Backbone as JSON, one array per atom type, in Angstrom:
{
  "sequence": "XXXXXXXXXXXXXXXXXXXXXXXXXXXXXXXXXXXXXXXXXXXXXXXXXXXXXXXXXXXXXXXXXXXXXXXXXXXXXXXXXXXXXXXXXXXXXXXXXXXXXXXXXXXXXXXXXXXXXXXXXXXXXXXXXXXX",
  "N": [[51.9, 1.89, -75.73], [50.71, -1.29, -75.69], [48.82, -3.72, -77.15], [47.03, -6.84, -77.19], [47.06, -8.33, -80.34], [44.29, -8.2, -82.56], [42.46, -11.15, -83.76], [41.83, -10.78, -86.4], [43.81, -8.72, -88.59], [45.0, -5.91, -89.91], [47.77, -5.09, -92.18], [50.06, -2.01, -92.37], [50.17, -0.98, -94.76], [47.4, -2.07, -95.91], [45.81, -0.99, -94.11], [46.24, 1.58, -94.3], [45.5, 2.0, -97.08], [42.59, 1.34, -96.4], [41.85, 3.34, -94.59], [42.79, 5.87, -95.62], [44.73, 7.37, -95.19], [48.21, 7.85, -95.4], [50.61, 5.32, -95.69], [52.94, 6.58, -94.7], [51.87, 8.72, -92.86], [50.21, 7.15, -91.09], [52.41, 6.34, -89.51], [53.65, 8.54, -88.45], [51.32, 9.34, -87.13], [51.18, 7.48, -85.24], [53.94, 7.98, -84.09], [53.35, 10.33, -82.74], [51.88, 9.51, -80.59], [49.14, 9.0, -80.93], [47.73, 7.19, -81.89], [48.41, 3.61, -81.67], [49.01, 0.74, -82.82], [49.23, -2.43, -82.17], [52.19, -4.62, -82.18], [53.35, -7.51, -84.31], [54.9, -10.6, -83.96], [57.14, -10.53, -85.59], [57.26, -7.67, -85.4], [55.88, -6.18, -87.01], [53.18, -3.58, -87.54], [49.96, -3.97, -86.7], [46.87, -3.44, -87.34], [43.75, -3.3, -86.16], [40.01, -3.38, -85.52], [39.9, -1.53, -83.72], [41.94, 0.29, -83.84], [41.35, 1.13, -86.54], [39.04, 2.43, -86.14], [39.9, 4.64, -84.23], [41.53, 6.12, -86.16], [39.5, 6.74, -87.84], [38.03, 8.4, -86.05], [39.72, 10.2, -85.3], [40.14, 11.8, -88.03], [37.81, 12.71, -87.99], [37.96, 14.5, -86.04], [39.87, 16.59, -86.34], [38.89, 17.52, -88.79], [36.61, 18.74, -87.88], [37.16, 20.41, -86.19], [39.03, 21.82, -87.21], [41.61, 21.4, -86.69], [45.06, 20.26, -86.78], [47.05, 17.4, -87.08], [49.38, 17.42, -85.47], [48.66, 19.32, -83.66], [46.83, 18.09, -81.99], [48.54, 16.0, -81.06], [50.06, 17.04, -79.45], [48.54, 18.26, -77.52], [48.26, 15.74, -76.42], [51.12, 15.27, -75.64], [50.81, 16.92, -73.75], [49.31, 16.2, -72.04], [50.3, 13.95, -71.12], [52.91, 14.93, -70.07], [53.23, 16.39, -67.53], [54.46, 18.67, -66.6], [55.29, 20.08, -68.64], [53.15, 20.91, -69.43], [52.44, 22.63, -67.25], [54.53, 24.61, -67.53], [53.78, 25.66, -70.17], [51.07, 26.94, -69.74], [51.72, 28.56, -67.7], [53.45, 30.32, -69.07], [51.61, 31.33, -71.02], [50.18, 32.49, -69.31], [51.47, 34.92, -68.66], [52.49, 38.2, -68.72], [53.9, 40.83, -70.66], [56.71, 42.57, -69.11], [58.52, 45.31, -68.45], [61.68, 45.0, -67.28], [62.75, 46.24, -64.06], [65.24, 47.57, -63.95], [65.87, 48.44, -66.11], [65.63, 51.47, -68.25], [62.49, 53.12, -69.62], [63.06, 53.98, -72.2], [64.82, 52.03, -73.17], [64.06, 49.76, -73.16], [63.07, 48.34, -75.84], [65.83, 48.11, -77.1], [66.98, 46.66, -75.14], [65.71, 44.31, -75.42], [65.96, 43.44, -78.15], [68.82, 42.91, -78.18], [68.86, 40.61, -76.27], [67.31, 38.55, -77.74], [69.08, 38.69, -79.62], [71.26, 37.53, -78.86], [70.15, 34.89, -77.72], [69.58, 34.15, -80.58], [72.28, 34.07, -81.7], [73.34, 31.8, -79.43], [71.92, 29.59, -80.46], [72.91, 29.34, -83.19], [75.42, 29.17, -82.62], [75.91, 26.35, -80.85], [78.06, 25.81, -79.24], [79.12, 27.74, -78.09], [78.72, 29.3, -75.25], [76.04, 31.39, -73.77], [77.82, 33.92, -72.91], [78.0, 36.39, -72.87], [76.03, 37.25, -71.48]],
  "CA": [[50.6, 0.98, -75.16], [50.69, -2.57, -75.92], [47.59, -4.39, -76.67], [47.33, -8.07, -77.94], [46.52, -8.29, -81.72], [42.95, -9.17, -82.99], [42.71, -12.26, -84.83], [41.92, -10.46, -87.92], [44.08, -7.45, -88.7], [45.91, -5.31, -91.26], [49.23, -4.6, -92.18], [50.34, -0.91, -92.56], [49.74, -0.69, -96.23], [46.18, -2.45, -95.87], [45.15, 0.02, -93.1], [46.39, 2.97, -95.19], [44.25, 1.91, -98.25], [41.27, 1.27, -95.63], [41.51, 4.51, -93.92], [42.97, 7.15, -96.49], [46.0, 8.06, -94.53], [49.12, 7.06, -95.97], [51.72, 4.58, -94.31], [54.12, 7.48, -93.77], [51.17, 9.42, -92.0], [50.34, 6.22, -90.1], [53.61, 6.41, -88.79], [53.48, 9.8, -87.82], [50.43, 9.44, -85.74], [51.92, 6.73, -84.03], [55.0, 8.55, -83.58], [53.0, 11.21, -81.72], [51.09, 8.94, -79.38], [47.9, 9.1, -81.09], [47.19, 5.63, -82.81], [49.69, 2.81, -81.38], [48.92, -0.16, -83.14], [50.07, -3.93, -81.65], [52.92, -5.35, -83.29], [53.41, -8.66, -84.65], [55.96, -11.04, -83.35], [58.13, -9.99, -86.46], [57.52, -6.45, -85.41], [55.08, -5.27, -88.01], [52.17, -2.94, -86.91], [48.74, -4.73, -86.82], [45.83, -2.66, -87.46], [42.11, -3.93, -85.69], [39.06, -2.45, -85.82], [39.87, -0.35, -82.61], [42.84, 1.29, -84.32], [40.73, 1.86, -87.27], [37.97, 3.41, -85.38], [40.64, 5.64, -83.52], [42.03, 6.81, -87.01], [38.6, 7.6, -88.64], [37.5, 9.61, -85.24], [41.03, 11.27, -85.49], [39.93, 12.59, -89.12], [36.49, 13.49, -87.86], [38.23, 15.38, -84.87], [40.63, 17.16, -87.11], [38.13, 18.06, -89.79], [35.17, 19.13, -87.4], [37.63, 21.42, -85.1], [40.21, 22.75, -88.19], [42.86, 20.91, -86.23], [45.89, 19.37, -87.83], [47.48, 16.04, -86.34], [50.37, 18.16, -84.55], [47.94, 20.13, -82.51], [46.48, 16.72, -81.02], [49.7, 15.34, -80.67], [50.55, 18.59, -78.54], [47.64, 18.17, -76.21], [48.11, 14.51, -75.73], [52.01, 15.48, -74.78], [50.58, 18.06, -72.48], [48.37, 15.03, -70.94], [51.75, 13.07, -70.48], [53.87, 15.55, -69.32], [52.53, 17.67, -66.56], [55.76, 19.98, -66.22], [55.34, 20.82, -69.82], [51.82, 21.56, -69.46], [52.45, 23.72, -66.61], [55.41, 25.37, -68.06], [53.22, 26.61, -71.37], [50.2, 27.57, -69.1], [52.58, 29.67, -67.07], [54.01, 31.4, -70.03], [50.3, 31.81, -71.59], [49.29, 33.73, -68.15], [52.29, 35.97, -68.27], [52.23, 39.35, -69.5], [55.23, 41.44, -70.75], [56.52, 43.69, -68.04], [59.63, 46.03, -68.47], [62.77, 45.28, -66.0], [62.7, 47.68, -63.32], [66.54, 48.39, -64.12], [66.11, 49.05, -67.64], [64.74, 52.48, -68.53], [61.58, 52.43, -70.63], [63.55, 54.14, -73.7], [66.14, 51.31, -73.55], [63.6, 48.5, -73.57], [63.18, 47.79, -77.15], [67.01, 47.71, -77.37], [67.32, 45.44, -74.16], [64.99, 42.93, -76.21], [66.72, 43.04, -79.21], [69.92, 42.51, -77.73], [68.43, 39.43, -75.48], [67.04, 38.11, -78.83], [70.19, 38.46, -80.32], [72.16, 36.56, -77.95], [69.72, 33.57, -78.18], [70.12, 33.72, -81.66], [74.04, 33.38, -81.59], [73.53, 30.73, -78.93], [71.71, 28.84, -81.48], [73.69, 29.28, -84.28], [76.59, 28.52, -82.29], [75.67, 25.81, -79.67], [79.52, 25.67, -78.31], [79.45, 29.17, -77.62], [77.66, 29.59, -74.41], [75.53, 32.81, -73.66], [78.4, 34.41, -71.69], [77.47, 37.99, -73.03], [74.63, 37.91, -71.01]],
  "C": [[50.72, -0.29, -76.0], [49.67, -3.44, -75.8], [47.7, -5.8, -77.56], [46.6, -7.56, -79.23], [45.46, -9.01, -82.19], [43.48, -9.9, -83.88], [42.72, -11.91, -86.4], [42.6, -8.94, -87.92], [44.81, -7.07, -89.95], [47.02, -4.92, -91.25], [49.11, -2.84, -92.27], [49.76, -0.53, -93.61], [48.1, -0.98, -96.2], [45.03, -1.43, -95.02], [45.21, 1.36, -93.49], [45.41, 2.86, -96.09], [42.8, 1.98, -97.5], [41.11, 2.8, -95.44], [41.83, 5.62, -94.5], [43.88, 7.61, -95.69], [47.0, 7.27, -95.35], [49.86, 6.37, -95.19], [52.8, 5.54, -93.83], [53.02, 8.36, -92.73], [50.84, 8.63, -90.98], [51.4, 6.23, -88.97], [53.83, 7.3, -87.81], [52.68, 9.66, -86.8], [50.8, 8.68, -84.81], [53.08, 7.28, -83.54], [54.87, 9.71, -82.46], [51.98, 10.82, -80.82], [49.9, 8.89, -79.91], [47.09, 7.83, -81.31], [48.33, 4.74, -82.47], [49.39, 1.41, -81.47], [49.83, -1.23, -82.24], [51.11, -4.11, -82.63], [53.01, -6.65, -83.06], [54.64, -9.15, -83.95], [57.53, -10.79, -84.07], [58.47, -8.23, -86.29], [56.73, -5.36, -86.23], [53.78, -4.73, -87.12], [50.97, -3.9, -87.37], [47.52, -3.64, -86.34], [44.39, -3.43, -87.28], [41.48, -2.54, -85.87], [39.03, -1.23, -84.68], [40.77, 0.77, -83.25], [41.95, 2.04, -85.47], [39.42, 3.0, -87.13], [38.56, 4.39, -84.82], [41.15, 6.51, -84.81], [40.5, 7.65, -87.56], [37.94, 8.69, -87.43], [38.52, 10.71, -85.04], [40.63, 12.22, -86.53], [38.71, 13.55, -88.95], [37.02, 14.84, -86.83], [39.04, 16.46, -85.51], [40.09, 18.2, -88.16], [36.77, 19.13, -88.88], [35.79, 20.19, -86.45], [38.59, 22.36, -86.15], [41.25, 22.83, -87.19], [43.74, 20.42, -87.09], [46.49, 18.28, -86.57], [48.57, 16.54, -85.33], [49.67, 18.75, -83.15], [47.43, 19.06, -81.31], [47.44, 16.25, -80.37], [50.15, 16.19, -79.42], [50.0, 18.45, -77.45], [47.85, 16.94, -75.54], [50.04, 14.6, -75.08], [51.85, 16.3, -73.57], [50.18, 17.16, -71.44], [49.66, 14.46, -70.43], [52.85, 13.68, -69.88], [53.57, 16.85, -68.58], [53.5, 18.94, -66.23], [55.74, 20.63, -67.45], [53.97, 21.73, -69.78], [51.79, 23.05, -68.6], [53.18, 24.75, -67.15], [54.51, 26.26, -69.3], [52.0, 27.55, -70.61], [50.77, 28.36, -68.26], [53.17, 30.51, -67.93], [52.95, 31.81, -70.49], [49.82, 32.97, -70.34], [50.26, 34.8, -68.02], [51.97, 36.95, -69.26], [53.61, 40.16, -69.81], [55.48, 42.61, -69.95], [58.21, 43.88, -68.23], [60.49, 45.76, -67.09], [63.01, 46.42, -65.48], [64.33, 48.48, -63.75], [66.88, 48.78, -65.33], [65.02, 50.42, -68.03], [63.94, 52.3, -69.88], [62.24, 52.85, -72.09], [64.45, 53.13, -74.34], [65.3, 50.13, -73.82], [63.66, 47.49, -74.74], [64.68, 47.09, -77.34], [67.63, 46.53, -76.62], [66.89, 43.96, -74.77], [65.65, 42.37, -77.15], [67.99, 42.57, -78.96], [69.72, 40.8, -77.01], [68.04, 38.38, -77.01], [68.35, 37.46, -79.99], [71.12, 37.35, -79.95], [71.45, 35.28, -78.07], [69.86, 33.07, -79.81], [71.61, 33.06, -81.87], [73.96, 31.92, -80.64], [73.21, 29.47, -79.77], [72.44, 28.4, -82.41], [75.14, 28.69, -84.14], [76.63, 27.73, -80.94], [77.08, 25.6, -78.61], [79.71, 26.52, -77.76], [78.48, 29.46, -76.57], [77.32, 31.07, -74.09], [76.36, 33.64, -72.58], [78.36, 35.92, -71.58], [76.55, 38.38, -72.26], [74.75, 38.87, -69.91]]
}
């Protein structure tokens, strides 16, 4: 989101001092898409009254709802990525179900083996899960 920089604006360090967020946190907040200040022609972030208000109300939102910035960032991501939203909601709606071909006594071992295959694939990205 690129907006016209207000006539009077603050640098990231001034905005950090005013808002109580550190410059590093302001960069993180921007990276997750929650507050995106416009940039100067030289590329510097410029914080105007709108950005300062968003930072203040973000702090109030977090405190009032016992949320973390990453929580709000994830909600933003769900809004921006309908496929991710659909996949998360689908997963939340699912219940565990034993595969029909697996005897009840073997279900735990079956799941343990699946987890081990996933872990092995993560640790050896070049090694595909050919043992599935």
